[in-house]
N, C-alpha and C positions, 0 to 999 in steps of 0.2 A: 721691509728693503731684506731684498736677500741680497743674501754676500754678493754674487754673483752680479745687480745693479751697482751694489757702492763701490766695486772692485771698478763697474766700466766705467760709471761714475768718475773714479780718480782716473782715470788714460786716459776720457777725453780730457780733464783739464787738467794732468801731465804734457798731453801732445802740446795743445797752446802756446804762443811764443808767449814766455816770461814777457811782463809790463813790470813797469819804472815803477817799483812803493818810493813813493813818497818819506823818506826820511825823518825823523820828527823825536824830538827830542820835548822832553817837559819839566818845567822850574815852576814849581808850586813849594811854600813851607810845611799844608797845610797837608794831611796827609790823607783826608780825603778828602778833598778836590781833587789833588791826581787820583786814586781809586776813577770818583766819578767821570773824571775827565780820561782813563783811562779803560773807561770799563763802555761809557758813549764811543771813542774812537776805535774800539776793537772793531764794530760793526763795520767799519769801512777799509773795506777789500784790501784798497793800494794806500792805502797810511797805514806804514810802519813806525810800532813806535820801539826810538833805540837806547833810553836812556832815562833817568829819571830824575830834576836836583833838588836838593831840600834850600838850598843858599843859591843868589847869587856867585860866593866862590865859585860851587860848587859848576855851577853853570860854566862859564868859562872853561875849567877844567872841560867838563865835557862834553864840552863842542869841539873843541879841540882832535880830543881823545877822539867820539867818536863817528863827527864830518857830517853833525843832520843836514837835511837838508831847507831847517823847521825851526823853529825854538818856540816855545810858546812858552810867556816867563812875567811869572807874576814880579808887578813892580814893588810892593814893600815885603818884603823877605830881610830876615839873620847876614850877618856877617860881610853882604853888597848886596841893594836894592835889587831889583831886575831897569833901573835906568841908567845905575851905573855899568850893569853888567851889559850892556845892551853896549853902551858905549866902549868897553875893552873888549868886546865880541867883534862887530860890526868897524875898527877897527883895524883888526886883521882877516875877516869875512866879511868883506863890502859886498860884498856880491846872498849876503843870507838875506832870509827873511827871519825875522822876529815875529812874533803877534803880542800882545801884551793882554793881560787879562789883567785887573783890579775890582772891587767892588766900590772905588771912586774916580770915576774916570770923568774929572771936572776937578777945579782947584790945580790948576794948571797941570794936574800928569799928565792929559793928550800930550804937548802941545810938548811937554820934556821929555817926555817918555820916545817921540817923532823926532823929534831933535836928534835923538841920542839915535837913529840910524831907526826905528821898528818903524813898521810898515802899516799895521791897523793896531785900534786897543778896544779888547772885549768888555763891555761890564763881565764879571763873574757870576751875578746873576741869571742870564741868559746863553753864556758863553756854549752849553753844550747843544743849544739850536743852532748857531753859528760859527763856533768855532772851525765842523770840518766842510764846511761851504769857504769861510778867512783862510783855510788850508792850498786848499784849492786853490782857491784865490791867487794868494800870492806867490805859486808856484805854475804858474797859468792853464789848471789844466780848467776844464769843466763838473769835472769830479761826478760827470756823468754815468757811473759805473756796473755794470751787469752783473747781477748775482752769483755767476762763477767766475767771474773772473777777479785775480789776485794775481802776490806778486809773485 
């Protein structure tokens, strides 16, 4: 592709009205999980990963600082688990959407997470398939975005 074509394409994208990105905070204590989800979400041009937390306490602090639209929260984390962190966050930001992640969705985890204020719990093993749709659903967007649209 020539430089001229790239410039024309960039100009066409810049001339489009800006759409609102869905601001997402990812909270998980496992680096490889965060890395994988970060990479997968980067393919969705209207989802902006604004931060990453490695435990529940950091998730609470970053939610206050970064003002995300959606928090993707692991249940089992050090210092403060995801259920406790969700409760703290939802008391202060009741309109925020929290999507839970866990390898173990049974044993009362789903009920506890939803009782704390989360809107959904996704199994970590299938999160890469379901997370973008869950994010779109949480904020009421269809998720059908053209290839050249973006934030």
